[in-house]
N, C-alpha and C positions, 0 to 999 in steps of 0.2 A: 503494499500499500504506499502511496506517495505521501511524503511528509510536507506539510505546508506550515511555514513559519511566517506570522504576521507581525510586522515591526509597528509598534504604536508610538507615534510622535506627539509633541505638545502641539494643540491647535492655536497657541498664543505665547506671548511673551508674559512673563510672570513669575510667581514662585509657588512651589508645591505647599499646599495648605494640608492636605490629608492623603494618605495612601491606604486605599482599601483592600490591597492584594499583597501576597507574598509570594516568594519562590514555590513553584510546584502546586499552587492553588488552582482549582478548577473554576472557570468563570463562564456565566451564560451570556448569551446574546444581550447587548445593551445594558448589562450590569455595570454599575459605576466602578471605575478603577482608580481614578485620583480626582481630587479637587484641586484647582489652580486658581490663585488669587492674582488677578491681573494688575497692571500698574495703576489703573484706575479704580481699583478696590472692588471690582466685580468678580464673582465666583463662577468659575467655568468647571462643570462636571465632564470628565473624559470617560467615554464609553466607546465600544467597537461593536460592529454588527456580525461578530463571529463568536462561537463558544470554542473552549478548549482549555488547555493547561498552560499556565505562566511558567516560561522556562527561566527568567530571571528579571528581578525589578531593578532598574538603574537608578532610582530616585528616592530621596528621603525628604520629610518635611522640611521646609524652609529653603530648600535648594532652588536656585535660580534656574529658569527654562526659557528656551526660545523655539520658534517653530521647527527648528533643526534638532531639537533634543530628543533623543530616544528615551522614552519612558519605560517601556517594557517590551518584551518580545513573547508572543503567544503562539504555541502550537495549536493549530487549528484541528478540531476533531473531525470535520468534514461531515457533521450531521446536519441535514436539512431540517430546520423547524420553522415554526410560524403558524400563524392562523388567519382565517378569513375575517 
């Protein structure tokens, strides 16, 4: 079976406010992974549209991020889910 790794990048400039996942955690589609506080004090929730296992977490609370910052890498479980 093919292994698919999804890299999760920061969607904005700011700092990590909260980390909801850890290494080897299983996450579901659209489950919150991180909260980022932007430079103008707005809070952005980071989620992805795939489910799978976190391979490693690269961020800690208080760490500065940019749109090029890798937050985590997720091993996609390749399960099709959803509802009507």
